[in-house]
C-alpha positions as CSV (number, residue, x, y, z in Angstrom):
1,M,0.0,0.0,0.0
2,S,1.2,3.6,-0.7
3,D,-0.4,7.0,-0.5
4,R,-0.6,8.7,-4.0
5,L,-4.4,8.7,-3.6
6,R,-4.5,8.7,0.2
7,D,-8.2,9.1,1.3
8,K,-9.4,10.2,-2.1
9,V,-12.9,8.9,-2.8
10,C,-12.8,7.5,-6.3
11,I,-15.8,6.3,-8.3
12,I,-14.6,3.8,-10.9
13,T,-17.2,2.4,-13.3
14,G,-17.1,-1.0,-14.9
15,T,-15.0,-2.7,-12.2
16,S,-15.8,-6.2,-13.4
17,G,-13.9,-5.7,-16.6
18,S,-10.1,-6.1,-17.2
19,M,-9.2,-2.4,-17.1
20,G,-11.8,-1.5,-14.4
21,R,-10.5,-4.3,-12.1
22,A,-6.9,-3.3,-12.6
23,A,-7.8,0.3,-11.8
24,A,-9.8,-0.6,-8.6
25,L,-6.8,-2.7,-7.3
26,M,-4.2,-0.1,-8.2
27,F,-6.2,2.9,-6.8
28,A,-6.9,1.0,-3.6
29,R,-3.2,0.1,-3.2
30,Q,-2.4,3.8,-3.4
31,G,-4.8,4.6,-0.5
32,A,-8.0,5.5,-2.4
33,K,-11.5,4.7,-1.1
34,V,-12.9,3.0,-4.2
35,V,-16.6,3.0,-5.2
36,G,-17.1,0.5,-8.0
37,C,-20.0,-0.7,-10.1
38,D,-20.9,-2.9,-13.0
39,V,-23.8,-4.6,-14.8
40,N,-22.2,-8.0,-14.0
41,P,-22.7,-8.6,-10.3
42,E,-20.7,-11.8,-10.0
43,A,-17.6,-10.3,-11.6
44,A,-18.0,-7.0,-9.8
45,D,-18.2,-8.9,-6.5
46,S,-15.0,-10.7,-7.4
47,T,-13.2,-7.4,-7.8
48,L,-14.6,-6.2,-4.5
49,D,-13.5,-9.3,-2.7
50,Q,-10.0,-9.0,-4.2
51,V,-9.6,-5.4,-3.2
52,V,-10.8,-6.1,0.4
53,S,-8.6,-9.2,0.7
54,E,-5.6,-7.0,0.0
55,G,-6.6,-4.6,2.7
56,G,-8.1,-2.0,0.4
57,D,-11.2,0.1,1.1
58,M,-14.0,-0.4,-1.4
59,V,-17.7,-0.6,-1.8
60,S,-19.6,-1.6,-5.0
61,L,-23.0,-1.3,-6.6
62,S,-24.2,-4.1,-8.9
63,P,-26.0,-4.7,-11.1
64,C,-25.7,-1.0,-12.1
65,D,-26.8,0.2,-15.6
66,L,-25.3,3.6,-16.2
67,T,-27.6,4.3,-19.1
68,D,-30.2,4.8,-16.4
69,T,-29.8,8.2,-14.7
70,E,-31.4,7.0,-11.5
71,Q,-28.8,4.2,-11.1
72,C,-26.1,6.8,-11.7
73,Q,-27.5,8.8,-8.9
74,R,-27.6,5.8,-6.7
75,L,-23.9,5.2,-7.3
76,V,-23.1,8.7,-6.3
77,E,-25.3,8.5,-3.2
78,L,-23.4,5.3,-2.2
79,A,-20.1,7.1,-2.4
80,V,-21.4,10.0,-0.3
81,S,-23.2,7.9,2.3
82,T,-20.2,5.6,2.7
83,Y,-17.3,8.1,2.5
84,G,-18.8,11.5,2.6
85,R,-17.8,13.0,-0.7
86,V,-16.5,12.3,-4.3
87,D,-13.0,13.4,-5.3
88,V,-12.5,11.4,-8.5
89,L,-14.8,10.1,-11.2
90,F,-13.2,7.6,-13.5
91,N,-15.6,6.8,-16.3
92,N,-14.2,3.5,-17.5
93,A,-17.3,1.5,-18.3
94,A,-18.3,1.1,-21.9
95,M,-19.6,-1.3,-24.5
96,A,-19.3,-1.0,-28.2
97,Y,-21.1,-2.9,-31.0
98,F,-19.2,-3.2,-34.3
99,G,-20.1,-3.1,-38.0
100,W,-19.1,-1.4,-41.2
101,V,-21.1,1.8,-42.1
102,D,-23.3,-0.1,-44.6
103,E,-23.8,-3.1,-42.4
104,I,-24.3,-1.9,-38.8
105,S,-27.8,-2.0,-37.6
106,Q,-29.6,1.1,-36.3
107,N,-30.0,-0.7,-33.0
108,D,-26.3,-1.4,-32.7
109,W,-25.5,2.2,-33.6
110,H,-27.8,3.6,-30.9
111,R,-26.7,1.0,-28.3
112,T,-23.0,2.0,-28.8
113,I,-23.8,5.8,-28.5
114,D,-25.8,5.0,-25.4
115,Q,-23.3,2.7,-23.7
116,E,-20.1,4.6,-24.7
117,L,-21.2,8.2,-24.7
118,N,-24.5,8.8,-22.9
119,L,-23.4,6.9,-19.8
120,V,-20.4,9.1,-19.4
121,F,-22.6,12.2,-19.6
122,N,-25.0,10.6,-17.1
123,M,-22.3,9.9,-14.6
124,V,-20.8,13.4,-14.9
125,R,-24.2,15.0,-14.4
126,A,-24.9,12.8,-11.3
127,A,-21.5,13.4,-9.7
128,W,-20.9,17.0,-10.7
129,P,-22.6,18.6,-7.6
130,E,-20.3,16.5,-5.3
131,L,-17.2,16.9,-7.4
132,I,-17.3,20.8,-7.4
133,K,-17.3,20.6,-3.6
134,S,-14.0,18.8,-3.6
135,P,-10.9,21.0,-4.1
136,G,-8.8,19.6,-6.9
137,A,-11.3,17.0,-8.0
138,S,-10.7,15.1,-11.2
139,I,-12.8,13.6,-14.0
140,I,-11.1,10.9,-16.1
141,N,-13.1,9.8,-19.1
142,T,-12.0,6.8,-21.3
143,A,-11.8,7.7,-24.9
144,S,-9.9,5.6,-27.4
145,V,-7.3,5.7,-30.1
146,S,-10.3,5.1,-32.4
147,A,-11.1,8.8,-31.6
148,W,-7.9,9.7,-33.4
149,S,-7.2,7.0,-35.9
150,T,-8.6,4.0,-37.7
151,Y,-7.8,0.3,-38.2
152,R,-8.7,-1.4,-41.5
153,M,-9.6,-4.6,-39.6
154,L,-12.0,-2.8,-37.1
155,P,-15.5,-1.9,-38.3
156,G,-15.7,0.8,-35.7
157,I,-18.0,3.5,-37.2
158,A,-20.1,3.8,-34.0
159,H,-17.2,3.2,-31.6
160,S,-15.2,5.9,-33.3
161,A,-18.1,8.4,-33.2
162,A,-18.9,7.7,-29.6
163,K,-15.2,8.0,-28.4
164,G,-14.6,11.1,-30.5
165,A,-17.6,12.7,-28.8
166,V,-16.2,11.7,-25.3
167,L,-13.0,13.4,-26.3
168,A,-14.7,16.7,-27.3
169,M,-17.1,16.6,-24.4
170,T,-14.3,16.3,-21.9
171,R,-12.6,19.5,-23.2
172,Q,-15.9,21.3,-22.6
173,L,-16.1,19.8,-19.1
174,A,-12.6,21.1,-18.4
175,M,-13.7,24.6,-19.4
176,E,-16.8,24.5,-17.3
177,G,-15.1,22.9,-14.4
178,R,-12.3,25.5,-14.2
179,V,-14.2,27.9,-11.9
180,H,-14.3,25.1,-9.4
181,Q,-10.7,23.9,-9.9
182,L,-12.2,20.7,-11.2
183,R,-10.0,19.1,-13.8
184,A,-11.3,16.9,-16.7
185,N,-9.1,14.8,-18.9
186,T,-9.3,11.7,-21.2
187,I,-7.2,8.6,-21.6
188,S,-7.1,6.9,-25.0
189,P,-6.2,3.2,-24.8
190,G,-5.0,1.5,-27.9
191,L,-5.1,-2.3,-28.3
192,I,-5.2,-3.7,-24.8
193,E,-5.3,-7.3,-23.7
194,T,-8.8,-7.7,-22.1
195,K,-11.5,-10.3,-21.9
196,Q,-13.0,-8.8,-25.1
197,T,-9.8,-8.8,-27.2
198,L,-8.4,-12.2,-26.2
199,P,-10.6,-14.1,-28.6
200,L,-9.6,-11.8,-31.5
201,L,-5.9,-12.4,-30.8
202,E,-6.5,-16.0,-32.0
203,D,-6.9,-14.7,-35.5
204,P,-3.3,-14.4,-37.1
205,E,-4.4,-11.9,-39.8
206,W,-6.1,-9.7,-37.3
207,V,-3.1,-9.7,-35.0
208,E,-0.7,-9.0,-37.9
209,V,-2.6,-5.9,-39.0
210,M,-3.5,-4.6,-35.5
211,V,-0.2,-5.2,-33.8
212,G,1.5,-4.0,-36.9
213,K,0.3,-0.5,-36.2
214,I,1.9,-0.4,-32.7
215,M,5.4,1.0,-32.6
216,L,6.3,-1.1,-29.6
217,G,5.2,-4.3,-31.3
218,R,3.0,-5.6,-28.6
219,I,-0.5,-5.0,-27.1
220,G,-0.9,-3.2,-23.9
221,K,-1.9,-4.5,-20.4
222,P,-4.9,-3.3,-18.3
223,E,-2.4,-2.2,-15.6
224,E,-0.8,0.2,-18.1
225,V,-4.1,1.9,-18.6
226,A,-4.8,2.0,-14.9
227,A,-1.5,3.7,-14.2
228,A,-2.3,6.6,-16.5
229,A,-5.7,7.0,-14.8
230,L,-4.1,6.9,-11.4
231,F,-1.8,9.7,-12.4
232,L,-4.7,11.9,-13.6
233,A,-6.6,11.1,-10.3
234,S,-3.6,12.1,-8.2
235,D,-2.3,15.5,-7.2
236,E,0.7,14.9,-9.4
237,S,-1.4,16.0,-12.4
238,S,-2.7,19.1,-10.7
239,F,-1.8,21.4,-13.7
240,I,-3.2,19.1,-16.3
241,T,-6.8,19.6,-17.6
242,G,-8.5,19.4,-21.0
243,T,-6.0,17.0,-22.4
244,D,-5.8,13.4,-23.6
245,I,-3.2,10.8,-22.8
246,K,-2.7,8.1,-25.4
247,I,-1.8,4.7,-24.1
248,D,-1.3,3.1,-27.4
249,G,2.4,2.0,-27.7
250,G,2.9,4.7,-30.4
251,T,0.0,3.6,-32.6
252,T,-1.1,7.2,-33.4
253,A,2.4,8.6,-33.7
254,W,3.2,7.3,-37.2
């Protein structure tokens, strides 16, 4: 245990997933009081148990559907009733549905916008009144390299649109939050080894094309994404707002 986030109350969404779990564990190890959530109760409880077993401080709400504004409010209320405030909001949770522009269904387009963009707005709206009370509070929204670049093997028309909007919205949040000394930034992961990407890594052609775009020649780890989020949650990043950190192994640099 260390103290980079000592006593900071940090909401982390999507704590059953690979990156959310890595963040919950890393934040707790650095002294944060973690408030997690997910639509998957079993996996979310597994993350909670792991954090607590290591001596971390965490509560969790699941199932929790962040496309529902009332459930977002419940999550914020859990944080306040348990720990008294909210210092950090890490909007990690997301779900995308893929298809080329002439093939993706209207339903999958709207589901992606709802589950990658609208839920970020919903959580910010719910947490904003508490965040502006906390000096030096931080919003960290998960964008994607797909907001900056494209992959010829990835039919990500809806995903790119949603994450591009998250990027733009976060700059606006930084401007609106400035009067409260509330910072807002994004992180843009590239290809990361998660439960969702592992099956795709069994396709040699897909791997050749996707990894071929990465300067470092390998895919990233969830812990490498969590480390960037931890930095933005900490006071070490106190003069950083309205910016994006790409965690992509150099994918967008050439």
